[in-house]
C-alpha positions in Angstrom: -44.6 20.7 1.0 -41.5 21.1 -1.2 -39.9 23.5 1.3 -40.2 21.0 4.1 -38.8 18.2 2.0 -35.8 20.3 1.0 -35.3 21.4 4.6 -35.4 17.8 5.8 -33.0 16.8 3.1 -30.7 19.7 4.0 -30.5 18.4 7.6 -28.5 15.5 6.4 -25.5 17.7 5.7 -26.0 20.5 8.3 -26.2 20.3 12.1 -29.7 20.8 13.3 -28.7 23.6 15.6 -27.3 25.6 12.7 -30.3 24.7 10.4 -32.7 26.0 13.0 -30.9 29.4 13.1 -30.8 29.6 9.4 -34.5 28.8 9.2 -35.3 32.0 11.2 -34.6 33.8 7.9 -38.0 32.7 6.7 -40.0 35.4 8.5 -37.4 38.0 7.4 -37.9 37.0 3.8 -41.7 37.0 4.2 -41.6 40.6 5.7 -39.4 41.8 2.9 -41.7 40.3 0.3 -44.6 42.1 1.9 -42.7 45.4 1.6 -41.7 44.8 -2.0 -44.9 43.2 -3.4 -47.7 44.7 -1.3 -46.2 48.0 -0.2 -46.3 47.2 3.5 -44.4 49.5 5.9 -42.1 48.2 8.5 -41.6 49.9 11.9 -38.2 50.7 13.3 -38.4 47.8 15.7 -39.2 45.4 12.9 -36.1 46.6 11.0 -34.0 46.2 14.1 -35.3 42.6 14.5 -34.5 41.9 10.8 -31.0 43.1 11.3 -30.6 41.0 14.4 -31.8 37.9 12.7 -29.5 38.4 9.7 -26.6 39.2 11.9 -27.1 36.0 13.9 -27.3 33.9 10.7 -24.1 35.5 9.4 -22.4 35.0 12.7 -23.4 31.3 12.9 -22.3 30.7 9.3 -19.0 32.5 9.7 -18.2 30.2 12.7 -18.3 27.1 10.5 
């Protein structure tokens, strides 16, 4: 619940379109936590997807 409250509070200072792009980092973090904590293995396509998501977030933030 805390994450949703902080996200909603953050929308006060960030455009909702940018916030939604940044929020796509959540599955990336979850995937990386699975690798680090549980020893899961990512496929090549999953790694490509992670790179695309991170690139999009950096691109959106650099434009501000």
